[in-house]
N, CA, C and O atoms as CSV, one atom per row, in Angstrom:
chain,resi,resn,atom,element,x,y,z
A,1,MET,N,N,0.838,-1.184,0.000
A,1,MET,CA,C,0.000,0.000,0.000
A,1,MET,C,C,0.879,1.243,0.000
A,1,MET,O,O,1.933,1.293,0.634
A,2,LEU,N,N,0.410,2.233,-0.727
A,2,LEU,CA,C,1.108,3.503,-0.783
A,2,LEU,C,C,0.362,4.514,0.065
A,2,LEU,O,O,-0.869,4.519,0.081
A,3,VAL,N,N,1.071,5.352,0.753
A,3,VAL,CA,C,0.452,6.429,1.516
A,3,VAL,C,C,1.118,7.724,1.093
A,3,VAL,O,O,2.338,7.862,1.179
A,4,TRP,N,N,0.316,8.668,0.637
A,4,TRP,CA,C,0.852,9.968,0.218
A,4,TRP,C,C,1.130,10.819,1.441
A,4,TRP,O,O,0.310,10.868,2.357
A,5,PRO,N,N,2.275,11.491,1.473
A,5,PRO,CA,C,2.636,12.302,2.635
A,5,PRO,C,C,1.609,13.366,2.989
A,5,PRO,O,O,1.408,13.648,4.170
A,6,SER,N,N,0.950,13.968,1.996
A,6,SER,CA,C,-0.012,15.024,2.298
A,6,SER,C,C,-1.349,14.466,2.786
A,6,SER,O,O,-2.202,15.219,3.256
A,7,GLU,N,N,-1.532,13.164,2.677
A,7,GLU,CA,C,-2.755,12.526,3.129
A,7,GLU,C,C,-2.387,11.351,4.029
A,7,GLU,O,O,-2.571,10.199,3.633
A,8,PRO,N,N,-1.882,11.608,5.207
A,8,PRO,CA,C,-1.312,10.561,6.054
A,8,PRO,C,C,-2.290,9.463,6.460
A,8,PRO,O,O,-1.855,8.345,6.733
A,9,ASN,N,N,-3.574,9.733,6.511
A,9,ASN,CA,C,-4.532,8.730,6.961
A,9,ASN,C,C,-5.175,7.951,5.819
A,9,ASN,O,O,-6.015,7.084,6.058
A,10,LEU,N,N,-4.787,8.251,4.582
A,10,LEU,CA,C,-5.400,7.610,3.424
A,10,LEU,C,C,-4.468,6.570,2.847
A,10,LEU,O,O,-3.419,6.904,2.296
A,11,ALA,N,N,-4.848,5.307,2.972
A,11,ALA,CA,C,-4.070,4.229,2.362
A,11,ALA,C,C,-4.584,4.034,0.946
A,11,ALA,O,O,-5.791,3.942,0.724
A,12,VAL,N,N,-3.665,3.970,-0.012
A,12,VAL,CA,C,-4.039,3.889,-1.416
A,12,VAL,C,C,-3.509,2.595,-2.007
A,12,VAL,O,O,-2.343,2.250,-1.817
A,13,GLU,N,N,-4.380,1.867,-2.734
A,13,GLU,CA,C,-3.958,0.659,-3.414
A,13,GLU,C,C,-3.122,1.020,-4.636
A,13,GLU,O,O,-3.093,2.175,-5.060
A,14,ASP,N,N,-2.451,0.032,-5.191
A,14,ASP,CA,C,-1.699,0.298,-6.406
A,14,ASP,C,C,-2.644,0.555,-7.576
A,14,ASP,O,O,-3.823,0.209,-7.516
A,15,ARG,N,N,-2.125,1.159,-8.632
A,15,ARG,CA,C,-2.938,1.562,-9.779
A,15,ARG,C,C,-3.695,0.387,-10.403
A,15,ARG,O,O,-4.880,0.518,-10.709
A,16,TRP,N,N,-3.040,-0.748,-10.595
A,16,TRP,CA,C,-3.662,-1.883,-11.248
A,16,TRP,C,C,-4.855,-2.390,-10.445
A,16,TRP,O,O,-5.890,-2.713,-11.028
A,17,SER,N,N,-4.737,-2.466,-9.148
A,17,SER,CA,C,-5.847,-2.931,-8.312
A,17,SER,C,C,-7.034,-1.982,-8.410
A,17,SER,O,O,-8.182,-2.421,-8.484
A,18,ILE,N,N,-6.759,-0.703,-8.409
A,18,ILE,CA,C,-7.840,0.279,-8.482
A,18,ILE,C,C,-8.558,0.182,-9.817
A,18,ILE,O,O,-9.788,0.208,-9.863
A,19,LEU,N,N,-7.802,0.069,-10.907
A,19,LEU,CA,C,-8.416,0.013,-12.234
A,19,LEU,C,C,-9.190,-1.278,-12.475
A,19,LEU,O,O,-10.150,-1.281,-13.246
A,20,ASN,N,N,-8.803,-2.348,-11.846
A,20,ASN,CA,C,-9.423,-3.645,-12.118
A,20,ASN,C,C,-10.294,-4.142,-10.979
A,20,ASN,O,O,-10.556,-5.340,-10.877
A,21,ASN,N,N,-10.740,-3.247,-10.132
A,21,ASN,CA,C,-11.485,-3.618,-8.943
A,21,ASN,C,C,-12.763,-4.399,-9.244
A,21,ASN,O,O,-12.964,-5.475,-8.681
A,22,ASN,N,N,-13.620,-3.891,-10.110
A,22,ASN,CA,C,-14.895,-4.546,-10.402
A,22,ASN,C,C,-14.946,-4.995,-11.857
A,22,ASN,O,O,-15.969,-4.839,-12.523
A,23,ARG,N,N,-13.893,-5.525,-12.325
A,23,ARG,CA,C,-13.754,-5.882,-13.728
A,23,ARG,C,C,-14.654,-7.051,-14.119
A,23,ARG,O,O,-14.716,-8.068,-13.429
A,24,VAL,N,N,-15.348,-6.881,-15.241
A,24,VAL,CA,C,-16.201,-7.919,-15.790
A,24,VAL,C,C,-15.376,-8.710,-16.798
A,24,VAL,O,O,-14.630,-8.125,-17.583
A,25,THR,N,N,-15.500,-10.029,-16.782
A,25,THR,CA,C,-14.747,-10.864,-17.707
A,25,THR,C,C,-15.542,-11.024,-19.005
A,25,THR,O,O,-16.744,-11.287,-18.987
A,26,HIS,N,N,-14.843,-10.859,-20.127
A,26,HIS,CA,C,-15.448,-11.010,-21.446
A,26,HIS,C,C,-14.605,-11.962,-22.269
A,26,HIS,O,O,-13.404,-12.104,-22.037
A,27,ASN,N,N,-15.239,-12.613,-23.233
A,27,ASN,CA,C,-14.503,-13.465,-24.154
A,27,ASN,C,C,-13.695,-12.635,-25.139
A,27,ASN,O,O,-12.650,-13.080,-25.614
A,28,ASP,N,N,-14.168,-11.438,-25.447
A,28,ASP,CA,C,-13.494,-10.545,-26.382
A,28,ASP,C,C,-12.538,-9.644,-25.604
A,28,ASP,O,O,-12.987,-8.851,-24.777
A,29,PRO,N,N,-11.213,-9.746,-25.851
A,29,PRO,CA,C,-10.255,-8.933,-25.107
A,29,PRO,C,C,-10.472,-7.431,-25.289
A,29,PRO,O,O,-10.246,-6.656,-24.360
A,30,ALA,N,N,-10.911,-7.013,-26.483
A,30,ALA,CA,C,-11.158,-5.590,-26.715
A,30,ALA,C,C,-12.293,-5.097,-25.828
A,30,ALA,O,O,-12.198,-4.016,-25.248
A,31,LEU,N,N,-13.367,-5.876,-25.714
A,31,LEU,CA,C,-14.485,-5.467,-24.858
A,31,LEU,C,C,-14.109,-5.507,-23.384
A,31,LEU,O,O,-14.569,-4.672,-22.606
A,32,ALA,N,N,-13.283,-6.464,-22.996
A,32,ALA,CA,C,-12.832,-6.529,-21.601
A,32,ALA,C,C,-12.049,-5.266,-21.242
A,32,ALA,O,O,-12.267,-4.684,-20.179
A,33,ARG,N,N,-11.140,-4.840,-22.121
A,33,ARG,CA,C,-10.347,-3.623,-21.860
A,33,ARG,C,C,-11.232,-2.389,-21.932
A,33,ARG,O,O,-11.035,-1.442,-21.171
A,34,TYR,N,N,-12.206,-2.386,-22.839
A,34,TYR,CA,C,-13.159,-1.278,-22.936
A,34,TYR,C,C,-13.913,-1.128,-21.615
A,34,TYR,O,O,-14.058,-0.018,-21.104
A,35,HIS,N,N,-14.390,-2.241,-21.064
A,35,HIS,CA,C,-15.114,-2.176,-19.793
A,35,HIS,C,C,-14.207,-1.743,-18.642
A,35,HIS,O,O,-14.667,-1.082,-17.710
A,36,THR,N,N,-12.941,-2.103,-18.694
A,36,THR,CA,C,-11.991,-1.608,-17.696
A,36,THR,C,C,-11.886,-0.094,-17.792
A,36,THR,O,O,-11.855,0.594,-16.771
A,37,LEU,N,N,-11.831,0.431,-19.021
A,37,LEU,CA,C,-11.780,1.883,-19.229
A,37,LEU,C,C,-13.042,2.556,-18.704
A,37,LEU,O,O,-12.957,3.558,-17.994
A,38,VAL,N,N,-14.203,2.023,-19.041
A,38,VAL,CA,C,-15.471,2.605,-18.580
A,38,VAL,C,C,-15.560,2.560,-17.056
A,38,VAL,O,O,-15.994,3.528,-16.431
A,39,ASP,N,N,-15.153,1.449,-16.459
A,39,ASP,CA,C,-15.146,1.349,-14.995
A,39,ASP,C,C,-14.213,2.390,-14.377
A,39,ASP,O,O,-14.528,2.981,-13.344
A,40,ALA,N,N,-13.066,2.608,-15.017
A,40,ALA,CA,C,-12.121,3.611,-14.520
A,40,ALA,C,C,-12.746,5.000,-14.579
A,40,ALA,O,O,-12.635,5.775,-13.629
A,41,LEU,N,N,-13.399,5.313,-15.690
A,41,LEU,CA,C,-14.046,6.621,-15.832
A,41,LEU,C,C,-15.149,6.782,-14.793
A,41,LEU,O,O,-15.288,7.848,-14.193
A,42,ASP,N,N,-15.927,5.734,-14.580
A,42,ASP,CA,C,-16.976,5.762,-13.555
A,42,ASP,C,C,-16.388,5.908,-12.155
A,42,ASP,O,O,-17.032,6.455,-11.260
A,43,GLY,N,N,-15.168,5.419,-11.971
A,43,GLY,CA,C,-14.506,5.471,-10.672
A,43,GLY,C,C,-13.735,6.759,-10.409
A,43,GLY,O,O,-13.046,6.870,-9.395
A,44,GLY,N,N,-13.841,7.728,-11.307
A,44,GLY,CA,C,-13.201,9.013,-11.047
A,44,GLY,C,C,-11.940,9.292,-11.842
A,44,GLY,O,O,-11.345,10.357,-11.679
A,45,TRP,N,N,-11.508,8.365,-12.701
A,45,TRP,CA,C,-10.347,8.611,-13.541
A,45,TRP,C,C,-10.763,9.512,-14.694
A,45,TRP,O,O,-11.902,9.445,-15.157
A,46,LEU,N,N,-9.853,10.346,-15.153
A,46,LEU,CA,C,-10.094,11.253,-16.273
A,46,LEU,C,C,-9.107,10.948,-17.389
A,46,LEU,O,O,-7.947,10.621,-17.137
A,47,VAL,N,N,-9.580,11.059,-18.629
A,47,VAL,CA,C,-8.706,10.868,-19.781
A,47,VAL,C,C,-7.925,12.153,-20.012
A,47,VAL,O,O,-8.494,13.244,-20.051
A,48,GLU,N,N,-6.629,12.008,-20.162
A,48,GLU,CA,C,-5.712,13.114,-20.453
A,48,GLU,C,C,-5.418,13.075,-21.953
A,48,GLU,O,O,-4.554,12.314,-22.387
A,49,PRO,N,N,-6.129,13.891,-22.760
A,49,PRO,CA,C,-5.877,13.846,-24.208
A,49,PRO,C,C,-4.471,14.328,-24.533
A,49,PRO,O,O,-3.884,15.059,-23.735
A,50,PRO,N,N,-3.911,13.948,-25.669
A,50,PRO,CA,C,-4.540,13.159,-26.714
A,50,PRO,C,C,-4.467,11.669,-26.400
A,50,PRO,O,O,-3.723,11.233,-25.522
A,51,ILE,N,N,-5.253,10.911,-27.135
A,51,ILE,CA,C,-5.215,9.455,-27.058
A,51,ILE,C,C,-4.250,8.991,-28.136
A,51,ILE,O,O,-4.360,9.396,-29.294
A,52,TYR,N,N,-3.318,8.153,-27.761
A,52,TYR,CA,C,-2.304,7.686,-28.701
A,52,TYR,C,C,-2.791,6.417,-29.391
A,52,TYR,O,O,-3.324,5.513,-28.748
A,53,VAL,N,N,-2.600,6.361,-30.708
A,53,VAL,CA,C,-3.026,5.213,-31.500
A,53,VAL,C,C,-1.795,4.636,-32.174
A,53,VAL,O,O,-1.053,5.339,-32.861
A,54,ARG,N,N,-1.596,3.356,-31.967
A,54,ARG,CA,C,-0.421,2.686,-32.531
A,54,ARG,C,C,-0.826,1.322,-33.078
A,54,ARG,O,O,-1.871,0.783,-32.717
A,55,ASN,N,N,0.006,0.776,-33.946
A,55,ASN,CA,C,-0.190,-0.612,-34.371
A,55,ASN,C,C,0.083,-1.510,-33.180
A,55,ASN,O,O,0.960,-1.223,-32.365
A,56,ASP,N,N,-0.662,-2.588,-33.080
A,56,ASP,CA,C,-0.479,-3.527,-31.977
A,56,ASP,C,C,0.663,-4.476,-32.313
A,56,ASP,O,O,0.486,-5.417,-33.087
A,57,TRP,N,N,1.818,-4.232,-31.740
A,57,TRP,CA,C,3.012,-5.021,-32.027
A,57,TRP,C,C,2.945,-6.416,-31.413
A,57,TRP,O,O,3.724,-7.292,-31.789
A,58,SER,N,N,2.024,-6.635,-30.473
A,58,SER,CA,C,1.973,-7.933,-29.794
A,58,SER,C,C,1.152,-8.970,-30.555
A,58,SER,O,O,1.173,-10.149,-30.200
A,59,LEU,N,N,0.438,-8.557,-31.585
A,59,LEU,CA,C,-0.391,-9.485,-32.345
A,59,LEU,C,C,0.270,-9.835,-33.671
A,59,LEU,O,O,1.134,-9.107,-34.159
A,60,LYS,N,N,-0.140,-10.942,-34.237
A,60,LYS,CA,C,0.405,-11.353,-35.526
A,60,LYS,C,C,-0.054,-10.435,-36.646
A,60,LYS,O,O,0.687,-10.223,-37.607
A,61,ARG,N,N,-1.255,-9.888,-36.545
A,61,ARG,CA,C,-1.755,-8.963,-37.560
A,61,ARG,C,C,-1.263,-7.563,-37.233
A,61,ARG,O,O,-1.723,-6.945,-36.273
A,62,LYS,N,N,-0.345,-7.074,-38.016
A,62,LYS,CA,C,0.258,-5.764,-37.746
A,62,LYS,C,C,-0.657,-4.600,-38.107
A,62,LYS,O,O,-0.347,-3.453,-37.787
A,63,ASP,N,N,-1.796,-4.879,-38.778
A,63,ASP,CA,C,-2.710,-3.806,-39.146
A,63,ASP,C,C,-3.720,-3.501,-38.037
A,63,ASP,O,O,-4.552,-2.607,-38.195
A,64,THR,N,N,-3.660,-4.224,-36.925
A,64,THR,CA,C,-4.554,-3.996,-35.800
A,64,THR,C,C,-4.058,-2.806,-34.983
A,64,THR,O,O,-2.865,-2.702,-34.698
A,65,LYS,N,N,-4.966,-1.913,-34.608
A,65,LYS,CA,C,-4.624,-0.718,-33.839
A,65,LYS,C,C,-4.966,-0.899,-32.360
A,65,LYS,O,O,-5.825,-1.698,-31.988
A,66,VAL,N,N,-4.262,-0.126,-31.537
A,66,VAL,CA,C,-4.516,-0.082,-30.099
A,66,VAL,C,C,-4.559,1.383,-29.684
A,66,VAL,O,O,-3.723,2.181,-30.108
A,67,PHE,N,N,-5.539,1.731,-28.851
A,67,PHE,CA,C,-5.642,3.078,-28.293
A,67,PHE,C,C,-4.977,3.070,-26.922
A,67,PHE,O,O,-5.249,2.196,-26.099
A,68,HIS,N,N,-4.106,4.047,-26.679
A,68,HIS,CA,C,-3.428,4.177,-25.391
A,68,HIS,C,C,-3.989,5.410,-24.689
A,68,HIS,O,O,-3.778,6.539,-25.132
A,69,PHE,N,N,-4.701,5.182,-23.595
A,69,PHE,CA,C,-5.318,6.254,-22.821
A,69,PHE,C,C,-4.443,6.582,-21.620
A,69,PHE,O,O,-4.104,5.697,-20.833
A,70,VAL,N,N,-4.079,7.846,-21.479
A,70,VAL,CA,C,-3.413,8.311,-20.268
A,70,VAL,C,C,-4.539,8.716,-19.323
A,70,VAL,O,O,-5.330,9.611,-19.622
A,71,LEU,N,N,-4.595,8.043,-18.182
A,71,LEU,CA,C,-5.649,8.303,-17.204
A,71,LEU,C,C,-5.060,8.970,-15.974
A,71,LEU,O,O,-3.967,8.626,-15.524
A,72,ARG,N,N,-5.796,9.923,-15.443
A,72,ARG,CA,C,-5.350,10.652,-14.256
A,72,ARG,C,C,-6.467,10.618,-13.222
A,72,ARG,O,O,-7.648,10.770,-13.536
A,73,ARG,N,N,-6.054,10.415,-11.994
A,73,ARG,CA,C,-7.001,10.459,-10.872
A,73,ARG,C,C,-6.441,11.435,-9.861
A,73,ARG,O,O,-5.610,11.084,-9.023
A,74,ASN,N,N,-6.914,12.668,-9.955
A,74,ASN,CA,C,-6.356,13.746,-9.144
A,74,ASN,C,C,-6.551,13.527,-7.649
A,74,ASN,O,O,-5.692,13.908,-6.854
A,75,SER,N,N,-7.668,12.920,-7.256
A,75,SER,CA,C,-7.923,12.735,-5.830
A,75,SER,C,C,-6.875,11.833,-5.183
A,75,SER,O,O,-6.671,11.888,-3.970
A,76,MET,N,N,-6.209,11.000,-5.991
A,76,MET,CA,C,-5.185,10.110,-5.457
A,76,MET,C,C,-3.810,10.405,-6.044
A,76,MET,O,O,-2.850,9.673,-5.802
A,77,ARG,N,N,-3.726,11.480,-6.814
A,77,ARG,CA,C,-2.461,11.885,-7.435
A,77,ARG,C,C,-1.824,10.742,-8.216
A,77,ARG,O,O,-0.640,10.445,-8.054
A,78,MET,N,N,-2.616,10.118,-9.055
A,78,MET,CA,C,-2.128,8.989,-9.844
A,78,MET,C,C,-2.315,9.261,-11.323
A,78,MET,O,O,-3.281,9.898,-11.743
A,79,THR,N,N,-1.372,8.765,-12.098
A,79,THR,CA,C,-1.468,8.765,-13.554
A,79,THR,C,C,-1.055,7.380,-14.016
A,79,THR,O,O,-0.098,6.804,-13.500
A,80,THR,N,N,-1.782,6.847,-14.993
A,80,THR,CA,C,-1.456,5.529,-15.511
A,80,THR,C,C,-1.849,5.441,-16.973
A,80,THR,O,O,-2.577,6.295,-17.480
A,81,LEU,N,N,-1.374,4.422,-17.642
A,81,LEU,CA,C,-1.669,4.194,-19.044
A,81,LEU,C,C,-2.535,2.951,-19.166
A,81,LEU,O,O,-2.234,1.920,-18.566
A,82,LEU,N,N,-3.611,3.046,-19.941
A,82,LEU,CA,C,-4.483,1.905,-20.196
A,82,LEU,C,C,-4.597,1.726,-21.702
A,82,LEU,O,O,-5.050,2.630,-22.404
A,83,SER,N,N,-4.190,0.572,-22.198
A,83,SER,CA,C,-4.242,0.278,-23.625
A,83,SER,C,C,-5.490,-0.545,-23.926
A,83,SER,O,O,-5.780,-1.534,-23.253
A,84,VAL,N,N,-6.225,-0.111,-24.958
A,84,VAL,CA,C,-7.473,-0.764,-25.332
A,84,VAL,C,C,-7.432,-1.070,-26.825
A,84,VAL,O,O,-7.244,-0.161,-27.634
A,85,PRO,N,N,-7.607,-2.341,-27.202
A,85,PRO,CA,C,-7.631,-2.668,-28.631
A,85,PRO,C,C,-8.757,-1.929,-29.357
A,85,PRO,O,O,-9.800,-1.626,-28.779
A,86,ASP,N,N,-8.518,-1.651,-30.621
A,86,ASP,CA,C,-9.481,-0.949,-31.455
A,86,ASP,C,C,-10.749,-1.780,-31.632
A,86,ASP,O,O,-10.688,-2.959,-31.978
A,87,CYS,N,N,-11.887,-1.156,-31.392
A,87,CYS,CA,C,-13.186,-1.755,-31.692
A,87,CYS,C,C,-14.188,-0.610,-31.791
A,87,CYS,O,O,-13.903,0.516,-31.381
A,88,GLU,N,N,-15.348,-0.906,-32.334
A,88,GLU,CA,C,-16.346,0.128,-32.602
A,88,GLU,C,C,-16.765,0.882,-31.349
A,88,GLU,O,O,-16.915,2.103,-31.396
A,89,VAL,N,N,-16.959,0.190,-30.227
A,89,VAL,CA,C,-17.425,0.879,-29.012
A,89,VAL,C,C,-16.372,1.849,-28.479
A,89,VAL,O,O,-16.717,2.885,-27.911
A,90,VAL,N,N,-15.100,1.524,-28.654
A,90,VAL,CA,C,-14.033,2.431,-28.203
A,90,VAL,C,C,-14.021,3.679,-29.086
A,90,VAL,O,O,-13.912,4.799,-28.587
A,91,ARG,N,N,-14.132,3.479,-30.396
A,91,ARG,CA,C,-14.175,4.624,-31.315
A,91,ARG,C,C,-15.378,5.513,-31.020
A,91,ARG,O,O,-15.276,6.738,-31.078
A,92,ARG,N,N,-16.509,4.905,-30.706
A,92,ARG,CA,C,-17.712,5.675,-30.386
A,92,ARG,C,C,-17.510,6.472,-29.092
A,92,ARG,O,O,-17.906,7.636,-29.022
A,93,LEU,N,N,-16.901,5.863,-28.071
A,93,LEU,CA,C,-16.633,6.555,-26.811
A,93,LEU,C,C,-15.714,7.760,-27.038
A,93,LEU,O,O,-15.939,8.833,-26.478
A,94,ILE,N,N,-14.696,7.578,-27.852
A,94,ILE,CA,C,-13.769,8.670,-28.155
A,94,ILE,C,C,-14.509,9.804,-28.866
A,94,ILE,O,O,-14.343,10.972,-28.517
A,95,ALA,N,N,-15.327,9.455,-29.862
A,95,ALA,CA,C,-16.068,10.475,-30.614
A,95,ALA,C,C,-17.081,11.201,-29.732
A,95,ALA,O,O,-17.193,12.425,-29.800
A,96,GLU,N,N,-17.821,10.458,-28.903
A,96,GLU,CA,C,-18.846,11.061,-28.043
A,96,GLU,C,C,-18.250,12.039,-27.042
A,96,GLU,O,O,-18.900,13.012,-26.661
A,97,ASN,N,N,-17.016,11.787,-26.614
A,97,ASN,CA,C,-16.371,12.666,-25.634
A,97,ASN,C,C,-15.508,13.736,-26.286
A,97,ASN,O,O,-14.995,14.621,-25.602
A,98,GLY,N,N,-15.345,13.663,-27.596
A,98,GLY,CA,C,-14.550,14.674,-28.301
A,98,GLY,C,C,-13.079,14.637,-27.960
A,98,GLY,O,O,-12.402,15.661,-28.048
A,99,TRP,N,N,-12.562,13.468,-27.566
A,99,TRP,CA,C,-11.152,13.348,-27.212
A,99,TRP,C,C,-10.300,13.369,-28.476
A,99,TRP,O,O,-10.628,12.708,-29.462
A,100,ALA,N,N,-9.227,14.116,-28.447
A,100,ALA,CA,C,-8.316,14.221,-29.589
A,100,ALA,C,C,-7.422,13.005,-29.661
A,100,ALA,O,O,-7.025,12.443,-28.640
A,101,LEU,N,N,-7.106,12.599,-30.903
A,101,LEU,CA,C,-6.135,11.542,-31.122
A,101,LEU,C,C,-4.765,12.169,-31.302
A,101,LEU,O,O,-4.655,13.345,-31.651
A,102,SER,N,N,-3.720,11.387,-31.064
A,102,SER,CA,C,-2.359,11.899,-31.204
A,102,SER,C,C,-2.168,12.463,-32.602
A,102,SER,O,O,-2.702,11.916,-33.567
A,103,PRO,N,N,-1.417,13.545,-32.723
A,103,PRO,CA,C,-1.242,14.225,-34.013
A,103,PRO,C,C,-0.636,13.331,-35.093
A,103,PRO,O,O,-0.884,13.573,-36.275
A,104,ASN,N,N,0.128,12.332,-34.749
A,104,ASN,CA,C,0.773,11.499,-35.760
A,104,ASN,C,C,-0.116,10.371,-36.243
A,104,ASN,O,O,0.328,9.542,-37.038
A,105,GLU,N,N,-1.367,10.314,-35.784
A,105,GLU,CA,C,-2.292,9.280,-36.244
A,105,GLU,C,C,-2.815,9.649,-37.621
A,105,GLU,O,O,-3.349,10.740,-37.820
A,106,ALA,N,N,-2.661,8.741,-38.562
A,106,ALA,CA,C,-3.115,9.003,-39.935
A,106,ALA,C,C,-4.562,8.626,-40.105
A,106,ALA,O,O,-5.115,8.777,-41.195
């Protein structure tokens, strides 16, 4: 557990535990990561634009994209990165919120 000096009585879990606290399991990895993102947003995390889009180097298909969200939770002074595979619901969430994509995204 981490304790911030300015908040001596507040014990804080690590970033991964906080982000995956009420995670729903899905057969589709893209939807599982999408739900992790939505849960994070519901839990007080904020997206720090721009959203970075890169080819997914971990998959055999190099044409697959991944969105990298920088998330910030000011109440706990935390910043973390959450990568979500490209899928329609993620693109819709980005469009609905008006989040900018990284300038080098074609």
